[in-house]
N, C-alpha and C positions, 0 to 999 in steps of 0.2 A: 507099396510104397515106394514113392519116386526116387530115383537115382541121378546124382547131377556129378558134372565134372566139368571144368573149366580150364582154357590154357591161351598162351598168348598174353600180350599186354595192351594196356587201353589209358588213355590219358592225352592232355594237349600236345605233350613233348615227343609222343610215339611218332615213329615215321616208318614207311616202308613195312608194317606189321600190323597185326589184327589181334583181338580177343575173342573167343567163341566158347559161348556157353551152353551146353547141353544137358536136359533133363529129358531123361527116358520115361515115357509114359505109356498107359495100357493100351487103348484101342481109338486113339484120336488122331490118328496118321501123323503127318508131319507138318509142324507150325514154323515159320520162318520170320525173325524179328530182325530189321537190319537197320542200322547206321552206317553210313559210309559217306566220306567227302567227295568222292567219286560216284555218287549213286547215279546222279544225271546222264553220267556217260554209260557206267560198267553195273548199274543196279541190277538190271534183268541177268547178266551172265554171272553174277555174283549168287544170285538166288539158283540159277541153274548148276551152278557147281556147288553148292550146298547140297541140294537135292539129288545130284548125282553123287557125291560122296557119300551121303547117308546109305544110298542102294548099295553103294559098294561096299561099305562095313556092314551091311545088313541091320540098319537101324531104319525101321518102317514106322514107329510111332515115339515121337520126340518134338521139344520145344527146343529150338536151336535160336540162340541170339547172337549175332554178329554187330562187332563195332569194329569197323575198319577204318585204318588211318594208312591206305596207301597200299596196301600187301599185294604182293604179286601172286598168281594162281598157285605157285608151288608152296608159297608160305600159308595161305589160307587153307590147301590141304591139309599140311602138316597140323596146325593149329585145330582142325577139327578133327582129325584123326586122335590126336593126344586128347581132345576133351572125351571123345566116344569113350576111349579106353578109360580114362581116368572115372567115368562117370560107371564104370564096371562092367561095360559091354566089350567083350573079347572077340573083336571080329574075326571071322574066318581067314583073310586073307588083309592086304594092305590096299590102301588108296593111293594108287601110282597113276601120275599123270604120264602120257606119251613120253618117251626118251627123246630129248632135241639134240638134232644131229650135230652142233656143235658140242656135246659132250661126250663124244664119240672117238676122240684119238687116243694114241698110244703114246708110252714114254718109253725111256731105254736105261739101263741099268749105268751107262756112263753119262749121263746128260749132266749139263752144268746144273749143279746146286748151290750157287752162290749166295741164293735170299731164299728164305721162305717166311712168308708172312702169316702169322698167326690171325685167326678170325674166331672170336667167341661163338661156338657152336650155336647158342640160343640167340642170336641176334641178327637177322636177316637183313638188316639196315647195312651192315658192313660186306655181305656178299654181294651186291649187284655189280658194283665198279671195282670191285679189287682187282680183277685182271689188266685191267687198264693201267693199271702202274709197273705192269710188266714185271712182277716178280718171277724168278726161275720156278717156284712152288707157293702154292697157297694152303695153308693147314686150317681146315674146318675140326675146330678143337672140340673134344666131347670131355677134356677133363679136368685140368687146373679153373680155366675160365667159365666153367657151369659147375651152379650151386648143386648141391646133392638131389634139391626137389626138384629139380629143371632136368636131370638127365635124360628123362622120358620123352621130354618135348624137345631136347637137342638131337635125339636121335632121329626123330621123324623129321626135324626141320633138315639135318645134314642130309640123311637120304634121299630127300626132295631136292635139296640143291646139286647135288651132284646128278642129278637127271634133267636139271632145267638151266642152270646159270650158265653163263657164257665166262670162262676164265680164260679165254683169249691164248690158250696154248701153255699156260701155266701147269707144271705139274700137281695133280689132283690129291693131295696129301690129306691124311685125317689123323690126327693124336687121339687113341683109345685112352680108356681107363685103365686102371691097374687089375692083375688077377682074373677074377670069372669075369667081374664085369666088363672089363675088355674083351675077352672071349665073346661075350653076349653081344657089345658094339660090333663085333664082325659080320655077324648073321644081318645086321641093319644096312653094312656100308660096301661090304664085297660084290654083291650082285650087279653094283650099279657104276662100274668101271671107276672104282678107286685106284689111283696108281702106286700109293706109298704110303705104308701104316707106320706111323711112328708108334715106339712101344716105349712109354716112359717107364723112370724109376727100375731100370733094368739093371741087377746085381748077380743073374745068374744066368747060363746059358740056356738051361731048360725054360724060362719066361721066354725066349724067343723061339724056341722049339715049341712050346704049346700054341703061342701065335700062329706059326708057318704051319703047325697041324691042321689047326682051326679052317685056316683058309684054304688047304687043298682040300679038307672036307666039303666046304662051300662051292667051292670050284666045280667039283665032280658034281654035286646035286644039283648046279645050276649050268652044266657043261659051257663051262667057260675054259678058255686056253689061254688068255692074256696072263703074262705073270704080275705078282703083285709084290712088288719091292718092300724091305722092311728097313727103318732106322731105328734101332735103338738108342735110346737117352740115357746117359750115364750121369746119374746125379746124387751117388753117394760116395763114400770111401770104399766100400767094399765092391761096388760098379767099376770104380776107377781102377782096383787092383786087378780084377777080372775083365779089364778091355779087351785084351785079345782074344782069350776065350769066346766073349760076347760077339766079337767082330766077325769070328771065324765059324761062328754054330751054325751055318745055314747057306746055302747059295743065294737065296734070295735078299741076303744083307748087302746091301749097296752102298750104307753110310752110316758111320758111326758120330753121334752127336754129344755134346756134354750140355748140362743145366747145372749153372753155378748158384742160383738162388738155394735150391736145395741140398746141393753140395755144401755149401760154406754152413748152413745151418746144421749139417749132419757133423761137422767137424767140431762146430762149436764157434765159427769166426764170424768176423765182419767182413762183407765182400767189400774191396776196395778197389779204385778206379786203376791202383798199380797191379792189382792182382796177384801180388806174392802169395797170397794165403792160398791160390786155387793154381801155381805154375805145376806142381807135381802132379795133379789129376790132370791138367790139360795136357802136360806131355803123355803121361799114361794113355789117354785117350787118342791122341795125335798118333804116338807110335804103334799101339795097337791096331788102330785101323791101317795103319801104312802096310806094319805087317801081315796083316790078314788082306790086304788089296783091295780096300773098299775107303771112300771119301771121309776124309775127318771133317768134322761141321762144330764150328766153335759156338760159344753161347750166344744170347742177346745181348744187346747193349740197352740198359732199362731208360736212360736218359732220352727222350724223343726230342728235346728240345736242344741239345749240346751236338750238333752237326759236327764240328772238328773234333771233338772228342770220339766220335762214332768213326770218323775218318781214321784216326790214329789207332784207334783198338782195331780197324779191319787190317791195317797196315801191318800192325804187329802180328796179328793172328796169321796174314798173309807170310810174314817172314817167316813165323815158326814152321808151315807147312799146312796150315788149315785150308781147305776148300770153300768154306762158307760161312756164312753167320745168319744167327736168326735175327728176323726184323717183326717188330711190335708196332709200326706205324708206318703207313705208305712212304713217309717222308724220306726214311730212313732208306728206301731200295735203291735209288739212283746212286746215293753216296755207297754205299756197299759195292754195286757193281763197278764204279769207277776205280774205287780202291783196289778191289780183288784184277784189275784188267792190268796187264802187263805194260810200264812205261816205255817211251820211245826208245831210251840207250838201252833199255834191259831187250827190246825187240830187236836194234840194229845188231847187237851183238850175238843175239840166237840166228840169227840169218846167217852171219858170218861161220858160225861154228856150223851150222846144218849145211850150209852151201860144201864148205870144207868137207864136212863128212862125205856127203853125195858124191863129190869129186874123188875123193880118195876110195870110195867103193867104187865107183865107175873105172877107177885105173886099176884097180885088183890089189890096192895096198891096204895091209893090214894095219896101217899107223897112221892116223889123224894129225894134221899138224894147222896150225894158226898160226902163218908167219913164223917164227922160232920156237913157239911153244907145241907141245903136244898134247892132246887134245883126249883125255880117257872118258870110256863109256857113257859112265854117269851124268858128264857133264853133256855129252852129246844128246843124251834122253831128256834130261833138264831144257835143255834148249828146242828139243822138238816138244815139248810140251808148251813151252812159251810161245812158239808158232801158231801151235793147234789153236790157243786161247786168243792169240791177237786174230785170229782169222775168224773164229764164233764171235767175237766180240766187235768185229768190222774194223779192227785196227791195221788191217794186212788185207790187201787185195788177193784173190786167189792166185794171180800171174805173178807174185812178187819174185819168182825166179828168173824170172824171163826180165823184169825190169832191172833186177838186181844184177845179174849176169853179163847184159848187154847184148846176149844173143839173140836170136830170131826164135819166135815160136817154131816150136817142133824141133828144136835141140835137143830136146830130152825126149825118152822114153820110160814109161811106166813111173815118174816122178823122178828120175835119175838122170843126172847129165852123161852124155854118151859121146864118144869121138865120132865126128863126121867122115 
């Protein structure tokens, strides 16, 4: 009895995707039928890839039908593998194309995470140019944006995208599913240079430890030594109550985020622009993250047409102490970055404070003053953070001390002013 499976999308409105149908047969060899809008240029290569994929998956006898709407090789490979698996054939291995060189860069625990752009896990059309919008991070989403029936297809596609797509230096993030399904997601993504895993709906530190433990097992099995960072997402009253415990639960936790759609549903409130109903939860997440020395990350702004509203929301988040915000559309990224950047007056004051601190330190003084006012350590630390951010976003030149002091280059040693 023939076994069949299909994966992908077809129709006139589909772009950068394909549909693959597989019928496993007896002893008839491999029969490939193909429709493609780029058949004139790439028809033979598509056929070659289908044949190579079937061989890699251990499929020798099958009818394979392909309807291509401009799918790139990583998408075609994902759709073929998913269709074969859905046909009831469990391959001995995966069908993996070579890892592209542009996918092999690292991340860091303290890197900027002002913006993170969500990309639905089963929509390859959104992947290809996402990095050109210059978000700090790109989230390939396996959770809420993927229907239950398409979770397997999304796993294949996200894994292949991690190996093929140029994200132009954005942090490579994946949001996994909840519970055991999420732990199984890790088997698909961790071997392929995932930088950070978002853990949804966290209500207890044990959820974080389970993910961290599974990642360690996978790393050992594949001889991987790069760290994989974690960002738990708080989306319930219980999660908010345990924010600090969750943020401090494992050394690989670098950020703690809040998701307000599920939180407001959990407490039985309507989400409003004013945010009165969620202020306590946001404060819990913010202070829990700060106490655990990780980055507090604010929720998404859901109206993609209201840029002024988004800007106000980011400025409010920044004033509270949040370090980043979620994005659900590329047009939100530039607004988020601009609003999180320090302003001119803020930078000027920070420069004066840092210069005064460095001069006092060079003079061996235990007290820092600016004019007639004493400056305490927290103020200096905040000014140093502002300077660092201004340098990172290009609002301050590396040699700003020389420009501000009027001294010639070389009047400093190890970043501090010294007497000549």
